[in-house]
N, C-alpha and C positions, 0 to 999 in steps of 0.2 A: 504494500500500500504506500502511495506517495502522497505526502502532505503538500497541498498547494496554498498559495496566498500568504501564509505566515512567513514562509522562508523566501523573501524576495531576493533575487539574484543581484541586487544593487550592491551588496557587500563585497563583490568581487574585487573592487579597487581598494577596499579598506585593508591596510597592512599595519596591524598593531603589534607591539611587542609588550604584551602584558603577562601576568603571572600564570604559569601552569608548571608542571613538572617540578613541584616545589621541593622535591627531595634533593635537588642540585643545590648545595650550599657550599660556599667557600670557607676554607679553614682559617684564612687570615683574620686578624682582628678587624672589627668594623671600621676603625678609623685609620687603618693602614693600607686598605685596598687601593691599588693603583693600576689602572688599565689604560692602554694607549688607544685601543680601538674605539670607534664611534658608531652609533647606529646608522645604518645606511638603508636607503630605499624604503623608508617607512613613512606613511602618511596618516593623518588623523581621520577619524570617521567623519563622514559628511553630515550626519544628522546633527541638527542644532538643538534637539530636544534634550534637556538635562535628564540625567539618570534619576534625580529626585524631582519627579513631576507627575501630575495626574495622567498625562498622556502615556508615560512609561508604565504606570500601574495598569491602565486600561489595556494597553497592548500586551502586557504580560498575562492578563486574564485570558485573552484569546490564545496566546501561546500555550497556556496551561491546558486548555481544551484540546489543542492539537496533540500535546504530548500524552495526555490521558488516552487519546485515541490510538496513538502509536503503541503505548504500553498494552492496551487492551487487545491489540492485534498481534502481540508477541514480541514487540520490540524490534531490534535489528541484530544481525549476526555479528559475532566477534571476528576481528581480523587476526589470523594466526600469527605467532611469532615467526620472523623470517627476515630476509634481507630488506634493505631500504628500497621501497618502490617509488619510481619516479618516471617522468616522461620518457617514453620509448621502451620501457621495460616490458618484457613478456614473461608472465608468471602465473602460476595456477591460482594465486590468491587475488588476482585482479578482479575476476568476476564477483568474488565475495565483497571486495572493496566497492565495486560498482553498486551492488545491492544495498550495502550499508549507507552509502551517500545518497542513493535514490530515496530510501525510506525517510531520511532526515530532511529531504528537500533540497540538498545541495547539488544533486545531479538530476537533470531532466529525465523523465521516464522514457521508456521505449527506445533506448539507445543500444540495446543488445547486451550480450553477456560475453563479449570478447575478452580474452586474456591479455590483451595489449593495453598498456597504460597510455592512452591517447590524449589529445589536447582537451577533450571533454572532461576526462577524469582529472587531468591536471588542473583545469579551472575549478572543478568541484572541490578538489582537495584544498585549493587556495581559499575558496569561500569558507570551507569548514575551519581552516586554520585561523582565518580572520575572526570568525565568530567565537572561537575558543581562546582568543588572546595569545595564539602561538605565532612565532615568526613565520611569515608567509613566504614559503619557498617551493611549495608544490610537492615536496618529498615526504613520503610516509615513513618516518623513522620512529624511534621509541616514544617520543613525546606525542606525536600524532596518533600512534597506535593506542597509547594509553588513554587519550581523550576519546577516541572512537569506541573503545571497548567499555566505557562506562555505561551501564545499563540505562534504558529509557526510564525505568522506575526511579533511578537515582536522579536523573535530570528533572523528572516531574517533581520529585521531592524538593529539589533546589528551587524550582520556580515557586512552589507553594510557600516555602520558608522565606524567600526573598520578598514575595508579595506581602507577607505579614509585616515585614520591616518597612517596606515602602509605604504601606497604608498608614503607619504611624509617623514616619518621617515627613510625609508630604502634607500633613494636616495644616501646617502653618509655616510658610517660607517667606523670607524677606525679599525685597526687591533685588538686592545684590547679595550674593553669597558664594562661598567656595565649597566644593565637595571633594573629598578624598575617598575614593572607593578602594578600600584596602585589598580585597582579593584581586581586583583588576589593576592595582598599582597605577592608578590614574587620577589626575586632578582636573576638575572642571571649574571654570570661573563663569558665573551666571549673572545676567542682568535682565530683569523683566521677562523671565521665563525662557531666555535664549542663551545657549552656551556660546560665549565669546572667545574663550580660550580652552584648549585641552593640553595637558602636560603629562608626559610620562613621569612616573615616580619610582622611587625605591622605598619600600616600607620595612617594618620590623621582621626579624627572623622568627621562626616558629617558636623558639624558646625565649624570645624577647619581643613579643607581639606588640604591634602598635594598637593602642586602645580605641574603642569607639567613643566619640565625644562630640559635644556641640558647645563651642565657645566663640570668642571673637578675636580676630587678628587686629592688634592695636598699634603695632609699630613695625617698621622695616628697619632692621639694624644692619648698617653697612660695615664691612670689614670687622666683624665681631671677634672678640676673644672667645675661646671655647673652654668651658670648665668641664673637665672629665667627670662623668657621672660615677657614683660610687660603685655601681654594678660593673662598669668597665674597668675601674681600678682593680677590683678583686679578680675578675674573670680574665682580663686581658693584659692590663698594664704590668702588674706584678710578675706574672709568668714571663712576659716579654723582657722585662729588665733583668730577670735571672739569666736569660740567654744572651741578651745584647745590652750590656751596661751603658753603652753610649746612645741608646735609642731615644731617650728624652731630649738629649742635646741635639741630635740630628733632626728631630721633628719640632724643635723650638717649643718644647713643653717645659714649663717652670713649676717648681714646687714651693708651696707656701705653708707656713704653720697657721694655726687658728688665729694667732695674733697678727699675721701678715708678714712675718719674717720669711725671707727667701732662703731656701736650703739648696745645697748642691746635691746631685744624685748620689755621690759617694758618702754623703752623711746619713743616708737611709739604709736600714737593714732590710734588704730585699728578700731575705730568706724567712721573713716573718710577715705579720700583718701590720707592721708599723706604718706602712704607707697609707693605710685606711684612715689614719688620723690627720692626713694632710690634704690640702687642696692643690689640684693640678690644673694649670691654665696654659692653653696653647695660644701663642701670639697670632695676630692677624697675618695673612700672607698666603702664598701659593700652597703651602702645606696644611693650612688650617682645615680641619675636618668639616667646617661649615661653609667653606668656600668664601665667596664674596659677600654673602648676606644671610641673615636669619629673619624669619617672620615671627615676631613676638606675639604669642597667643597664650596668656596666663591660664594655667589649668592645674588641677590637682595631681596629674600624672607627670608633670614636668617635661612634657614633650613639645616639639615645635616643628616647623617646616624650614628647610634651609637648602642652600646650594651645596655642592660637593666638588672636591678635586677629582673624584673617581668617576669621570664622565662615561667610561666604558660600560659601567653597570647598567646604564639605561638601554643598552642594546641586547640584553639577555632575555631569554624566555622566562626565567624565574628571577624576579627582582625583589627578593626578600633577604636583605643583607644588613639592615640597620639594627640599632639597639632600641627601637621604639619610635624614634623620630622619623620624619618623612623627608626624603631628599627629592627635590623638584628639578627636572630638566628645564633649561631655558628660564630660570627663575626670574631673570631680569624683566622678561615680558609680563610675568605675573605681578611683580612689584610695580611696574608701570600701571597695570590695571588697578591694583589696590589703591594707588596714590592718585588716580585720575581725578578725584574730586577734592584733592588736598592742594590748596594754593602753594605755589613755589616748588612743586615737585613734578615738573615736566620730564620727559625722557632725557633731555640734555643734562638736567640737574642730577638725575639718577646716575647717568654715566660718569659725570664728574665726581660724584661722591665715591663711587667704586674706584675710579682711577686715582683718587687722592691717597688711598691706602690708609686713611685715618679712620678712627672710630666715629661714626656719625649715625644719629638716630633720626628717623622721619616718623613723626607721630601722625597716624591716619586721622583725618578730620572726623570721619564717621566710621568707627570700627566696623569691620566687615565680618559677619558671621561665617564660621567655618564648621563643616560637618565631616567628621571621619566616620564613615559608614561601612557596613559589611553586607554587600549585595553580590551574590555569586551567580545570579541568573536574572535576566530581564530581556524585554523586547523593545525595539524602537518603533517609531510611527510607520516605518516601511515594512514592519513585520519581521525584521531580522532578529533572531533570538540569539542572545549572547550568553556564554557560560564561562565561569572562571573556577579554578580549584578552590575547594574549601580548605584554605591553607592553615587556618587556626582550628579546624574541626569544630566550628560553631554551628554548622548545619546538621551535624549528626550523619553526614553522608557515609562515613565508614560503617556506622551501625546499619543503615539502610542497605548498603551494598552487601553486608555479611548475611543478610536474610535472603538474598537471591539464590 
């Protein structure tokens, strides 16, 4: 059975790099990761409808009906383990792949059961990858296989759970607001119900999850100092100093007592927990873990949004590397949007503040609400259904899957 309508083929051009395959985690400490690569060939979705909107909730209701129907008719077949399937491949699993994509509406019906991975299958795989937040390359490797083999019942459960959250979150929204969808590792800047900016993000690791919250962004801090959180001192900094005694010096991180006296690294016993009694501050500059700016949003969890020197992280399938805060790609554009209604902070002034290298704070005239939310399934006004991994296991997807 092929579902029509809800799965519009308009998403063929959407090339997102959002979270999936969350088991891929880097072993380096959160504030030391350095990558030279940059995301290439990626575009933002064309839809201007915010994820937090009545339109998204209504479209998701229709998507739910479609997935209930798919589930009732037996779901879709699993793609067996095997080699990477891509354009031009002839393989016995290609007919199964065709059927899988046809049932989910990514591949038009009545194209036959050939074992050749042709241009139609290539386009369908790219549509599937775009809808599931995978890097769009048309190749069916481990990440795409994993996403394709999640049962229809699990996808239906994700839609139901996300709709419950959307129903609550969309009851009252401000004229201007920012949304961070944690499973999608994506940021939206919204004005009068229209998405004006979308940004790729890096969010918290599985064991250092970014929290769900609703607060206000009050300031843009240019060239900020970074105070190392207690959790990072214990889990990362102490072990790092035991192996590399000059690490703090190389990364321009200074040590202060509770009275404000500065200590040298050799004055601290790194074979104990003595370092937990001190404050560690990283100077502004190219090595600073917050990059060129931080968005100040007071909250009980002590998290915020910021720039990063590790630009290559934005080009990964799984972007869950931080210790709870959210790193924003092209944050200068977001800062310009946040300060658009604040006199004296045009783009030229923002660029000058960053270029100066000095600590400068820009207080936002009308603080902008920001929502960090957890939505793993939704549909847009064109009927394109999006899914993301339940990275923090808040949907109970693992429990549902185990019942199949």
